[in-house]
FIKOLZA-1660 file (N, C-alpha, C; in steps of 0.1 Angstrom, whole numbers, plus 5000, padded with zeros to 4 digits):
% residues 147
   i   px   py   pz ch aa at
   1 4341 1868 7641  A  M  N
   1 4337 1852 7651  A  M CA
   1 4320 1856 7650  A  M  C
   2 4322 1866 7659  A  A  N
   2 4308 1874 7664  A  A CA
   2 4296 1872 7654  A  A  C
   3 4300 1877 7644  A  R  N
   3 4288 1886 7631  A  R CA
   3 4288 1867 7627  A  R  C
   4 4296 1861 7628  A  V  N
   4 4291 1845 7620  A  V CA
   4 4279 1840 7627  A  V  C
   5 4281 1841 7644  A  W  N
   5 4274 1836 7653  A  W CA
   5 4259 1837 7654  A  W  C
   6 4262 1853 7652  A  L  N
   6 4252 1865 7651  A  L CA
   6 4242 1859 7636  A  L  C
   7 4247 1854 7629  A  L  N
   7 4238 1852 7616  A  L CA
   7 4229 1834 7617  A  L  C
   8 4239 1832 7622  A  Y  N
   8 4237 1817 7627  A  Y CA
   8 4224 1815 7639  A  Y  C
   9 4223 1826 7648  A  L  N
   9 4211 1828 7651  A  L CA
   9 4200 1832 7649  A  L  C
  10 4202 1839 7641  A  L  N
  10 4192 1849 7635  A  L CA
  10 4184 1833 7622  A  L  C
  11 4189 1834 7616  A  V  N
  11 4191 1822 7600  A  V CA
  11 4174 1811 7607  A  V  C
  12 4177 1807 7619  A  P  N
  12 4167 1797 7619  A  P CA
  12 4150 1806 7621  A  P  C
  13 4155 1817 7629  A  A  N
  13 4139 1828 7631  A  A CA
  13 4135 1831 7613  A  A  C
  14 4142 1830 7610  A  L  N
  14 4141 1837 7594  A  L CA
  14 4134 1823 7585  A  L  C
  15 4140 1815 7585  A  F  N
  15 4131 1805 7580  A  F CA
  15 4127 1794 7585  A  F  C
  16 4120 1791 7595  A  C  N
  16 4119 1778 7605  A  C CA
  16 4107 1787 7611  A  C  C
  17 4099 1792 7607  A  R  N
  17 4084 1799 7612  A  R CA
  17 4077 1788 7607  A  R  C
  18 4068 1788 7621  A  A  N
  18 4055 1775 7619  A  A CA
  18 4046 1788 7618  A  A  C
  19 4048 1799 7623  A  G  N
  19 4034 1807 7622  A  G CA
  19 4038 1820 7626  A  G  C
  20 4030 1829 7629  A  G  N
  20 4027 1838 7635  A  G CA
  20 4025 1849 7625  A  G  C
  21 4036 1864 7628  A  S  N
  21 4035 1879 7619  A  S CA
  21 4051 1880 7613  A  S  C
  22 4048 1883 7607  A  I  N
  22 4060 1889 7601  A  I CA
  22 4060 1904 7595  A  I  C
  23 4070 1910 7598  A  P  N
  23 4065 1926 7600  A  P CA
  23 4075 1928 7589  A  P  C
  24 4075 1938 7581  A  I  N
  24 4083 1941 7572  A  I CA
  24 4089 1951 7574  A  I  C
  25 4101 1959 7576  A  P  N
  25 4109 1971 7579  A  P CA
  25 4097 1976 7567  A  P  C
  26 4097 1994 7571  A  Q  N
  26 4093 2004 7564  A  Q CA
  26 4100 2005 7548  A  Q  C
  27 4095 2007 7542  A  K  N
  27 4104 2011 7526  A  K CA
  27 4095 2017 7514  A  K  C
  28 4098 2019 7507  A  L  N
  28 4087 2024 7497  A  L CA
  28 4088 2015 7485  A  L  C
  29 4099 2003 7487  A  F  N
  29 4091 1994 7477  A  F CA
  29 4096 1979 7481  A  F  C
  30 4091 1967 7477  A  G  N
  30 4097 1954 7475  A  G CA
  30 4089 1942 7473  A  G  C
  31 4097 1932 7481  A  E  N
  31 4090 1917 7473  A  E CA
  31 4084 1909 7486  A  E  C
  32 4072 1903 7485  A  V  N
  32 4070 1892 7494  A  V CA
  32 4069 1882 7490  A  V  C
  33 4068 1868 7492  A  T  N
  33 4072 1855 7487  A  T CA
  33 4063 1847 7498  A  T  C
  34 4062 1832 7495  A  S  N
  34 4059 1821 7500  A  S CA
  34 4071 1819 7503  A  S  C
  35 4071 1811 7515  A  P  N
  35 4083 1805 7523  A  P CA
  35 4088 1796 7513  A  P  C
  36 4104 1799 7505  A  L  N
  36 4113 1785 7501  A  L CA
  36 4110 1790 7485  A  L  C
  37 4099 1800 7484  A  F  N
  37 4102 1803 7470  A  F CA
  37 4114 1803 7462  A  F  C
  38 4119 1801 7455  A  P  N
  38 4110 1789 7443  A  P CA
  38 4109 1777 7443  A  P  C
  39 4111 1774 7454  A  K  N
  39 4108 1755 7456  A  K CA
  39 4092 1757 7461  A  K  C
  40 4095 1742 7458  A  P  N
  40 4081 1743 7467  A  P CA
  40 4076 1749 7479  A  P  C
  41 4066 1748 7487  A  Y  N
  41 4065 1754 7502  A  Y CA
  41 4055 1745 7510  A  Y  C
  42 4059 1746 7530  A  P  N
  42 4056 1735 7532  A  P CA
  42 4039 1735 7531  A  P  C
  43 4039 1725 7542  A  N  N
  43 4030 1720 7542  A  N CA
  43 4022 1727 7557  A  N  C
  44 4010 1727 7559  A  N  N
  44 4005 1729 7570  A  N CA
  44 4013 1742 7576  A  N  C
  45 4009 1747 7573  A  F  N
  45 4017 1766 7575  A  F CA
  45 4007 1773 7574  A  F  C
  46 4010 1787 7579  A  E  N
  46 4001 1803 7584  A  E CA
  46 4010 1805 7584  A  E  C
  47 4006 1818 7584  A  T  N
  47 4020 1833 7585  A  T CA
  47 4010 1845 7579  A  T  C
  48 4014 1853 7585  A  T  N
  48 4010 1869 7581  A  T CA
  48 4016 1876 7580  A  T  C
  49 4022 1884 7561  A  T  N
  49 4033 1891 7563  A  T CA
  49 4026 1904 7568  A  T  C
  50 4034 1918 7570  A  V  N
  50 4027 1931 7573  A  V CA
  50 4031 1939 7565  A  V  C
  51 4028 1949 7560  A  I  N
  51 4037 1950 7547  A  I CA
  51 4030 1967 7552  A  I  C
  52 4044 1979 7557  A  T  N
  52 4040 1992 7562  A  T CA
  52 4048 1999 7554  A  T  C
  53 4041 2005 7548  A  V  N
  53 4051 2021 7545  A  V CA
  53 4052 2033 7551  A  V  C
  54 4060 2044 7547  A  P  N
  54 4058 2054 7555  A  P CA
  54 4042 2059 7553  A  P  C
  55 4040 2069 7571  A  T  N
  55 4026 2076 7569  A  T CA
  55 4026 2082 7555  A  T  C
  56 4013 2086 7547  A  G  N
  56 4015 2095 7540  A  G CA
  56 4012 2089 7530  A  G  C
  57 4020 2074 7527  A  Y  N
  57 4016 2069 7515  A  Y CA
  57 4010 2056 7519  A  Y  C
  58 4002 2047 7503  A  R  N
  58 3995 2036 7502  A  R CA
  58 4005 2028 7501  A  R  C
  59 3998 2010 7501  A  V  N
  59 4001 2003 7499  A  V CA
  59 3998 1997 7486  A  V  C
  60 4004 1999 7474  A  K  N
  60 3999 1989 7462  A  K CA
  60 4008 1975 7461  A  K  C
  61 3999 1963 7457  A  L  N
  61 4006 1953 7459  A  L CA
  61 4002 1941 7440  A  L  C
  62 4013 1937 7437  A  I  N
  62 4008 1930 7425  A  I CA
  62 4016 1920 7426  A  I  C
  63 4012 1905 7418  A  F  N
  63 4016 1898 7418  A  F CA
  63 4023 1894 7409  A  F  C
  64 4036 1888 7410  A  Q  N
  64 4045 1886 7400  A  Q CA
  64 4046 1870 7392  A  Q  C
  65 4039 1861 7404  A  H  N
  65 4040 1845 7402  A  H CA
  65 4034 1842 7410  A  H  C
  66 4025 1834 7408  A  F  N
  66 4013 1827 7417  A  F CA
  66 4013 1814 7411  A  F  C
  67 4017 1807 7421  A  D  N
  67 4014 1787 7416  A  D CA
  67 4008 1780 7433  A  D  C
  68 3995 1785 7434  A  L  N
  68 3992 1776 7443  A  L CA
  68 3981 1769 7443  A  L  C
  69 3980 1757 7454  A  E  N
  69 3972 1745 7454  A  E CA
  69 3959 1749 7450  A  E  C
  70 3953 1742 7436  A  P  N
  70 3936 1751 7438  A  P CA
  70 3926 1743 7438  A  P  C
  71 3920 1747 7443  A  S  N
  71 3906 1746 7450  A  S CA
  71 3889 1754 7452  A  S  C
  72 3883 1748 7451  A  E  N
  72 3870 1757 7456  A  E CA
  72 3866 1766 7461  A  E  C
  73 3864 1774 7460  A  G  N
  73 3867 1790 7473  A  G CA
  73 3877 1788 7481  A  G  C
  74 3889 1783 7475  A  C  N
  74 3903 1784 7478  A  C CA
  74 3902 1781 7492  A  C  C
  75 3897 1767 7495  A  F  N
  75 3899 1763 7510  A  F CA
  75 3913 1757 7517  A  F  C
  76 3922 1747 7506  A  Y  N
  76 3931 1745 7515  A  Y CA
  76 3941 1752 7513  A  Y  C
  77 3948 1759 7501  A  D  N
  77 3959 1765 7501  A  D CA
  77 3954 1778 7497  A  D  C
  78 3958 1792 7503  A  Y  N
  78 3956 1800 7498  A  Y CA
  78 3960 1817 7508  A  Y  C
  79 3961 1826 7497  A  V  N
  79 3966 1838 7502  A  V CA
  79 3955 1850 7507  A  V  C
  80 3955 1853 7514  A  K  N
  80 3944 1867 7516  A  K CA
  80 3950 1880 7522  A  K  C
  81 3947 1890 7513  A  I  N
  81 3947 1897 7513  A  I CA
  81 3939 1907 7519  A  I  C
  82 3944 1920 7529  A  S  N
  82 3933 1926 7538  A  S CA
  82 3941 1940 7541  A  S  C
  83 3935 1952 7540  A  A  N
  83 3938 1961 7543  A  A CA
  83 3925 1971 7551  A  A  C
  84 3934 1981 7561  A  D  N
  84 3920 1990 7564  A  D CA
  84 3909 1981 7571  A  D  C
  85 3910 1969 7577  A  K  N
  85 3902 1958 7584  A  K CA
  85 3892 1952 7575  A  K  C
  86 3894 1953 7560  A  K  N
  86 3883 1947 7553  A  K CA
  86 3890 1937 7540  A  K  C
  87 3890 1931 7541  A  S  N
  87 3891 1918 7529  A  S CA
  87 3896 1926 7519  A  S  C
  88 3903 1917 7508  A  L  N
  88 3905 1929 7493  A  L CA
  88 3907 1910 7487  A  L  C
  89 3903 1902 7491  A  G  N
  89 3907 1888 7485  A  G CA
  89 3909 1877 7490  A  G  C
  90 3907 1866 7484  A  R  N
  90 3916 1854 7490  A  R CA
  90 3920 1845 7479  A  R  C
  91 3930 1842 7474  A  F  N
  91 3936 1834 7462  A  F CA
  91 3944 1823 7465  A  F  C
  92 3936 1815 7454  A  C  N
  92 3943 1800 7449  A  C CA
  92 3951 1797 7437  A  C  C
  93 3948 1786 7433  A  G  N
  93 3955 1783 7419  A  G CA
  93 3967 1784 7411  A  G  C
  94 3962 1783 7396  A  Q  N
  94 3975 1781 7391  A  Q CA
  94 3969 1784 7378  A  Q  C
  95 3981 1792 7364  A  L  N
  95 3971 1791 7351  A  L CA
  95 3970 1777 7345  A  L  C
  96 3957 1778 7336  A  G  N
  96 3954 1769 7330  A  G CA
  96 3945 1756 7343  A  G  C
  97 3941 1758 7358  A  S  N
  97 3933 1749 7365  A  S CA
  97 3919 1764 7363  A  S  C
  98 3909 1747 7360  A  P  N
  98 3893 1756 7363  A  P CA
  98 3889 1759 7376  A  P  C
  99 3896 1758 7383  A  L  N
  99 3894 1759 7400  A  L CA
  99 3903 1768 7404  A  L  C
 100 3898 1774 7414  A  G  N
 100 3904 1786 7421  A  G CA
 100 3904 1799 7416  A  G  C
 101 3908 1811 7419  A  N  N
 101 3909 1823 7419  A  N CA
 101 3920 1831 7420  A  N  C
 102 3929 1832 7406  A  L  N
 102 3937 1841 7403  A  L CA
 102 3939 1856 7408  A  L  C
 103 3950 1859 7412  A  P  N
 103 3949 1871 7412  A  P CA
 103 3954 1879 7397  A  P  C
 104 3958 1873 7391  A  G  N
 104 3961 1878 7380  A  G CA
 104 3968 1890 7382  A  G  C
 105 3974 1905 7373  A  K  N
 105 3977 1912 7377  A  K CA
 105 3972 1922 7378  A  K  C
 106 3963 1924 7388  A  K  N
 106 3950 1931 7395  A  K CA
 106 3960 1940 7407  A  K  C
 107 3958 1946 7402  A  E  N
 107 3967 1957 7416  A  E CA
 107 3957 1960 7425  A  E  C
 108 3965 1952 7438  A  F  N
 108 3957 1957 7453  A  F CA
 108 3962 1964 7460  A  F  C
 109 3957 1980 7464  A  M  N
 109 3957 1988 7468  A  M CA
 109 3949 1994 7483  A  M  C
 110 3960 1992 7492  A  S  N
 110 3952 2000 7509  A  S CA
 110 3948 2014 7507  A  S  C
 111 3939 2016 7517  A  Q  N
 111 3937 2029 7517  A  Q CA
 111 3947 2036 7531  A  Q  C
 112 3955 2030 7533  A  G  N
 112 3966 2035 7550  A  G CA
 112 3976 2030 7548  A  G  C
 113 3987 2026 7551  A  N  N
 113 4003 2028 7552  A  N CA
 113 4002 2011 7554  A  N  C
 114 3992 2005 7553  A  K  N
 114 3994 1991 7562  A  K CA
 114 3991 1978 7552  A  K  C
 115 3990 1967 7549  A  M  N
 115 3986 1958 7541  A  M CA
 115 3991 1945 7550  A  M  C
 116 3979 1932 7549  A  L  N
 116 3984 1921 7553  A  L CA
 116 3985 1911 7543  A  L  C
 117 3990 1900 7544  A  L  N
 117 3987 1891 7534  A  L CA
 117 3991 1877 7546  A  L  C
 118 3979 1869 7544  A  T  N
 118 3983 1854 7556  A  T CA
 118 3982 1848 7542  A  T  C
 119 3995 1840 7545  A  F  N
 119 3997 1827 7534  A  F CA
 119 3996 1814 7542  A  F  C
 120 3984 1805 7540  A  H  N
 120 3980 1793 7546  A  H CA
 120 3980 1783 7538  A  H  C
 121 3986 1773 7540  A  T  N
 121 3987 1760 7537  A  T CA
 121 3979 1749 7544  A  T  C
 122 3975 1734 7537  A  D  N
 122 3966 1725 7542  A  D CA
 122 3982 1715 7547  A  D  C
 123 3975 1704 7551  A  F  N
 123 3981 1692 7554  A  F CA
 123 3993 1685 7543  A  F  C
 124 3985 1687 7530  A  S  N
 124 3991 1684 7518  A  S CA
 124 3982 1686 7512  A  S  C
 125 3997 1686 7497  A  N  N
 125 3995 1692 7481  A  N CA
 125 3990 1682 7471  A  N  C
 126 3978 1670 7469  A  E  N
 126 3981 1663 7465  A  E CA
 126 3964 1663 7453  A  E  C
 127 3966 1658 7442  A  E  N
 127 3955 1656 7433  A  E CA
 127 3954 1642 7426  A  E  C
 128 3944 1639 7428  A  N  N
 128 3938 1624 7424  A  N CA
 128 3951 1615 7428  A  N  C
 129 3952 1618 7441  A  G  N
 129 3963 1604 7446  A  G CA
 129 3979 1610 7443  A  G  C
 130 3977 1621 7438  A  T  N
 130 3996 1619 7433  A  T CA
 130 3998 1636 7438  A  T  C
 131 4008 1637 7445  A  I  N
 131 4015 1645 7451  A  I CA
 131 4021 1661 7441  A  I  C
 132 4016 1667 7446  A  M  N
 132 4018 1685 7435  A  M CA
 132 4027 1692 7444  A  M  C
 133 4038 1695 7440  A  F  N
 133 4045 1710 7445  A  F CA
 133 4043 1720 7439  A  F  C
 134 4037 1729 7443  A  Y  N
 134 4034 1741 7441  A  Y CA
 134 4041 1751 7443  A  Y  C
 135 4046 1761 7436  A  K  N
 135 4058 1766 7438  A  K CA
 135 4053 1782 7449  A  K  C
 136 4044 1787 7452  A  G  N
 136 4039 1798 7457  A  G CA
 136 4036 1807 7450  A  G  C
 137 4043 1817 7460  A  F  N
 137 4041 1828 7451  A  F CA
 137 4050 1844 7454  A  F  C
 138 4049 1856 7448  A  L  N
 138 4060 1864 7445  A  L CA
 138 4051 1875 7440  A  L  C
 139 4053 1885 7450  A  A  N
 139 4044 1897 7445  A  A CA
 139 4053 1908 7448  A  A  C
 140 4055 1921 7441  A  Y  N
 140 4059 1936 7445  A  Y CA
 140 4052 1942 7453  A  Y  C
 141 4055 1952 7458  A  Y  N
 141 4052 1963 7471  A  Y CA
 141 4053 1976 7460  A  Y  C
 142 4045 1987 7468  A  Q  N
 142 4058 2000 7465  A  Q CA
 142 4042 2012 7470  A  Q  C
 143 4050 2021 7480  A  A  N
 143 4041 2033 7484  A  A CA
 143 4042 2040 7470  A  A  C
 144 4028 2043 7476  A  V  N
 144 4022 2050 7470  A  V CA
 144 4015 2063 7474  A  V  C
 145 4024 2078 7470  A  G  N
 145 4013 2090 7475  A  G CA
 145 4000 2090 7474  A  G  C
 146 3991 2099 7487  A  L  N
 146 3981 2101 7485  A  L CA
 146 3977 2108 7478  A  L  C
 147 3984 2114 7471  A  W  N
 147 3983 2131 7467  A  W CA
 147 3977 2126 7455  A  W  C
% end
């Protein structure tokens, strides 16, 4: 019974974050998703995920799925990637949209063992007065040796 109670206490902390930073335990590979993926992500939300791999490795990140509200300059909803105290880009959009900046199949690489993904959404996902349901993103990361 104690295990069920502990899970009950942990689940809201994992799924009901309104912001802040989410550290990922050090592993050699894994995945990062937007909240609720593959269901539509929430409005008015921001969080930063810190990916850390063991010392002596770098982080390589590739997006498998990307579906965010498109906008000029990725002003409304976006994923910002940074590592080693510099920005690796700010991304938004979906396939077929003339607006946005898609990451495509580009590989993002850190010089050190950490990478940060900031996911930001504005107050609504609306296009020409129609409510849109964007699914967010799925990305895979792996530790890559420095040698």
